[in-house]
N, C-alpha and C positions, 0 to 999 in steps of 0.2 A: 503494499499499499503506500503510495507515494507522498500523499497528504492525509494523515488520520483524520477522522472527523473531530469537530470540537463538540464539548457538550451541548450547546444550543443546537448545532446542526443534528446532533443525536436525538434531542427531545423533538424536533420538528418530524424526523424520520418516523420516531416512535408514534408519534399522534397520528401520522400518514398511515402507519400500520396498523393503528389502533391496538397496541399490544405493549408489554412492559419490556425494560431493558432485560430482566432475568430471562425472558422467553427467546430471546435472540443470542444469548451466551451459551459457549461451549463449556456446560457443566463439568464435563470430565477433563477438560484441560488441567494440567497440572499447575498452571498459574491461578487459575479460578479457584483450585482447592487451597494453594499456598496463601493467597491473599484473604482467605476465609470468606469469599464471596457467596458460599452455600449458607451464610447465616441469614435466616429468614427475617430478622430485625433490622436488616440493613434498607435504608430508604432507597427509593427511586434514584434520588440524585447522586447517591454514594456509588449506586451501579453503574450510572451513565457515566460518573467521571471516572470508573475503572475501565470502562469501556473505552473511552477517550485515551486513557494512558496506555492500554493494552489492546489496540484494535484488532490484534490476533484472536483475540475472544469472541468476535462475532462469528456466529455460526451460519456463514455462508457471505457472500458478497451482497451489499445491498445495491439496487439498482433503483435510482430517483429519476423521476421525470418531474416536470413543472406541477403536475396537480396529482401524483401517484407515487407509491413506493413499492417494492417487493423484495423479499429475501429470496435471492436466487438459488433455491435448493429445492428440488433439483433444477438444474440449469434452465430446463424449459419454461420455468416460472417467467423469466424475463419476458417473454412473448405477452404476457398479460398486460404489461404496461407499455408495450411498444405499439 
């Protein structure tokens, strides 16, 4: 990833996806576990900041258009926004 998303950008994408940060994170990634991101008391803001700091925790590429977004897993999902 050349330019990791900033927290504000992640918030906007999550709103478009109508989901939470936890649902788009790789929960089995060693960094996820090491950072204690499996703690259910963590706020949405804390999870978003963790994604901004560790973008490899995103569970698939995010494809964003002007008015839609999708997590492209499987890759064919990208056609839903194009």
